[in-house]
PAVEXFI-780559 format. One record per residue: x, y, z of N, C-alpha, C in turn. Coordinates in steps of 0.1 Angstrom, whole numbers, plus 5000, padded with zeros to 4 digits. Last residue first. Layout:
XYZXYZXYZ
...
# end
This chain:
798865463627798665313617798665363603
801465573644800165623636800065513624
802565563676802665523661801665573652
804665693700803165703697803265653681
805965763735805865733725804565703713
806765973757806265903751806265863733
808566073787808466063775807365973771
808566243816807666183808808066163794
809966303849809966383837809266233829
810766253877809166303872809166393858
813066073870812966153881811166133878
812065913839813765973844813466063851
810965663816810365773830811665753833
808265653785809965633793809865713805
806465433767806765523776807765523781
804565363740805865293751805765423759
802665363719803765283712804865293726
799365433712800865483725801965363721
798265563682798565463694799565453698
796065843670797565803673797565683679
794065943665793965803665795765783663
793966193681793966183664794166133659
793366093714792266173706792166183687
795866053716795365933710793665993705
796766333718797966203711796166113705
795766383743795466413730796166373720
796566173760794466193755794766283739
798966183764798266053758796966083749
798466453772799666453763798866303759
797266443801796966573791797266493775
798966243811797466193805797066283797
801166363819800866223808799766243802
801166583840800766593823800666473815
802466453860801166473863800666553849
805666403850804566233850803166323852
806066693824806166593840804966533839
807266703791806366703803806666623817
809366653775809666793774807966813784
808166483746808766483756809166633761
807666183718807166373727807766343741
807466123689808366113702807866203707
805765913660806365993670806666013688
806265713636807165703649806465883655
804065583607805565663614805065703627
802365473597803365373599804565493610
802065763571801565633580802765523584
803866073581803565953573802765803583
802866373597803466213601802666113590
801466533591802766543581802966423588
799166553609799166523597800366513586
800366573631799966453629799666443612
801666803639802566673634801566563632
798866933641799866993627800666873630
798166853664797366793655798066823643
800366943685799866823682799466733666
799967143691800567133680800367053672
799167163717798567293702798867273692
800667013735798966993730798367103720
803267093733802867003725801266953723
802367343741803267373728802467223723
801967223769801267353763801667323748
804567143776803267053775802467113767
807767213754806667173767805467153766
809966963738808867123742808367103753
810566783715811066793729810466923736
809666543692808566713695809366693715
810266423658810566473679810466593679
808766223636808766313644809066343659
809665983610810066033626809566163630
808266053583808665883592808365893606
807366253570807966203573807566143581
806466523544805666433554807166383557
805966873535806466813542805966653543
803667103536803867053522804966903530
803667233562802767233551802767123540
804767333590804667223588803267213576
804767593599805667593586805567433579
803367623621802867693610803367673598
805367563641804267443639803667493619
807767753636807167693642806067613632
811567913629809667943628809367843639
813667863606813667943618812167983620
815067513601814367683595814067723609
817267393579817067403592816367513593
817767023567817267213566816867203583
820666833560819766893570819067013565
822766683554821666633548820466693560
825466763563824866823549823166793548
827366813592825566723585825666793575
829666833608829666743591828466673585
829666923632829366783632829566743616
829467193629830867133634830666993636
826867233612828267213608829167183612
826067173636824867083623826367113615
826367433650826367233654826167133645
824967613635826667603642827267443639
822767533637823167563623824567563625
821667573663821467423653822767463637
822167853663822967693673822867623665
820467923653821767973643822467903657
818167893663818067823649819367863647
818267953683818267833691818367803671
817668213685818968203690819768073684
815368273675816768313667818068233671
813068043685813968113689815068103678
811567853672811167933666812368083676
812967563646812967633660812567743660
813767283634812667383636812567413648
815267043612815067073622814367273626
814566763591813966893590814666943607
816466533577816766543583815766693582
816566203555816866393555816066423564
817665963561818066043549817966183544
819565863591818865933582818865963568
821565763604821565723588820165793582
822465853624822265683625821465683612
823366113619824066013618824465893623
820866213618821366223608822666123610
819766233646819266073634819866123624
822066323657821666193662820966123652
820866553649822266583647821966423649
818766613661818166633647820166563643
819566623685818266513685818266523667
820866903687821366733693820466643687
820267143683820367063670820566943676
819367313704821167313699821067213685
816567323695817167373703818667403695
814167263678815167173677816467253690
811467233675812267243687813267243693
811266873659810567043666810767083674
812466793637812566803650812266903655
811766463614811266623618811966633633
813266243587813266283602812466483602
812665993565812766103572812766143582
815065723570814365773569814065893569
817965583563817065623548815165693554
818165483596817965453581817265503568
816565443622816565573614816965573600
815265283643816065243631815665383623
815865253683814965263667815965283653
816665323700816565183699815665203688
817865553697819265433704818065273700
815365673709816565693693817465513690
815565683733813965593721815065573710
817665773742817765643748816565623734
817066073734818066013726817865813727
814466103752814866123740815566033730
816166073777814866013771814465983756
817566283771818266173774817566063767
815866573770816466493761817666343764
814766533796813966453784814566463775
816666533817816466423813815366413800
819566723806818366713813817666573808
821866643792822066663812820266663811
821766683766821966603770821966543787
821366973755822766943756822866803763
819567203750819567033743820867013743
818567463741818267363754818467273741
821067783743819767653734819967553743
822667923750821867933755820767833750
825967663738825867863744824067813747
828467483737827267513750826967633746
828467333710828967433716828067493728
828966973708827867113707828167243711
829166673690829666843691828866943697
828466333697827666473688828466593697
829365993685829966163694828766273686
828365703686827465813681828765943688
829865493695828565423683828665553679
832665503706831665543712831065493695
836365433709835265293706833265393711
838065703729837165563720836065523716
836165993730836465933740836865813728
838066353728836466253727836866143736
837866663757838266493747837766423744
836066943751836266843759836766713743
835467153738836867213747836367083756
833467123722834567113716835567113726
831266913744831667083736833167003729
829466603734830266673746830666823739
827766283742827366473736828466503747
827765983727827966083738828066203734
826065673728826165813723826365933730
826565483742826265473728826565573723
825265443772827165373764827865373752
823165553775823165403770824465353761
824865813766823965813774823665643766
827266073784827365903777826065923780
828066433782827366343786827266173775
830566663797830466543787829566433791
829666993813830266863815830166683797
829167293819828767183812830167073811
829767453837828967383841828567323832
831067693824831667603828831067553837
828967833805829667693799830767643808
827867973824826267813814827967733810
829068123822829368063838828467953832
829868213798830968153800830568133813
827568363789827568253789829068193790
828168633802827568523810827368413809
830868823797830068743788829568643802
829869143813830669013813829868913799
829169463830829369403818830869273814
827569423862829069493847828569423835
824569403874826169353874826669403862
822269403900822869513889823969403884
819969213909821169223913821569283898
817569063929817669123916818969193920
815668743940816668853941816868933929
813068533949814168633938814668683939
810968233957811468323958812968383952
808868023949809568103940810068233948
807267683956807167843958808767903955
805067463941806767503946805967693944
802367333938803667273936804567343942
800167513932800567533947801767433947
799967623903799367513904799767553921
800767873906799667923908799267773912
804167913897803467883908801767863914
803468003872804567853868804267863889
802368273876801968143867802068013868
804468353886803068393892802568253891
806368363876806768353886805368253890
805468523853805968423853805968323860
804368813863803268733859804068583856
807868883870806768813881805568793876
808768883846809068803852808168753868
807669113836807068983830807868873842
808369303857806569293856806669123847
810969333847810269263860809269253866
812369273821810969353825810869283841
815369333806814969293817813969353817
816869423786815469383780814469323787
819469613792817569683786816969613783
820569413808819869513815819069563805
820769063794821269203794820269333802
820568823820819768913811820469063810
820968513838821468633838820568753826
820468323872819768373855820568533849
820568073891820968193889820768263871
819067813910819667903896819768013897
817767643932817367713922818767713914
819767463954818667513960817367623952
822867443941821567363949820067373956
821967543909822467543924821967473932
823367633875822467553892823067563900
823167923858823967843866823067783871
822968063820821468003838823167923846
822068303804822568203808822068233822
819768483786820668403780821768303786
815868583788817168513801818168433786
813868583780814968643774816268673776
811268483780811468623785813068683780
811968263773811168233767811468423770
814268173798814868163784813768223777
812268113812812868213816813768263806
811167903812810467953811810868103811
813567693817812967703801812167813796
814267743844814567783836814267783818
811467613856811867763856812367813843
811867363848810767433844810767593843
814367283861814567273849813167393837
813467343889814067413881814567413872
811367173894810767263888812067373883
811166913901812166893892811567053887
813467043924813266973915812066903913
813467223945813967233936813667173924
810367293965811767163962812067243944
811767603966811067473974809367423965
813967793951812967713949812667633962
815368103946815168023952813867903951
817468303917815768223923816268093935
818568563914818768453923817768393925
819168723885818468623894818768613901
821268963874821368853877820068863888
821369203842820869193856821169053858
824069373826823469263828822569323840
825669563805825369553813824369423817
828369533784827269523779826569513794
# end
């Protein structure tokens, strides 16, 4: 298969590299390789639409916080997921949770080990937004709880909830490749009490949950928060991540207007994760 490589240079690269990568993934880019001043992105040539790329870049630049220059190169047929895999390293969070690929060695005396096949789905523990949620989870009680993971990506957070004793876990993602990747990783980790759905917040109708985790983008969180609130049990916990510090007030206001109570905040570099409680 023929591929197109996009070489993006960002000024400044942080924290924008991860934001651009997340948005490019929505355009159909399959693999990414980070570089000091930006990243490279790979997409099948048949799926590449430069007008959509330009529109995406212009929208991200519109706030005046970042500048992006890019180049386009046609490539021969290769498995560009191998590029992504070559950059994947094990992650140990809080000394308790190890996230690794099948080709990494196991570690002794680790409380929770999660094996993730590194494909193009989001959620390996490398990104601050995932790490912050894992830290929240390691401080929380999941025994016999019902848990919802919205925008599950690789399924890493849902898998951790199951390993921490959740009674029932539901994982939802609207990207087909993420849904498939979660199913693979759930099986790889021997998890049996998980329902994995392909879709979005429209699926939140009948079931209710003690803990809801949503590590997505700011706009999706703001749009879908009312749906999360409707299916969150009284006394339940909502963990939100995936947004920058300058978006914190928007997320905070959106949650508190629904009657949710602030439960704390975590930060890593420019990324923020918020915890809310339903009284």
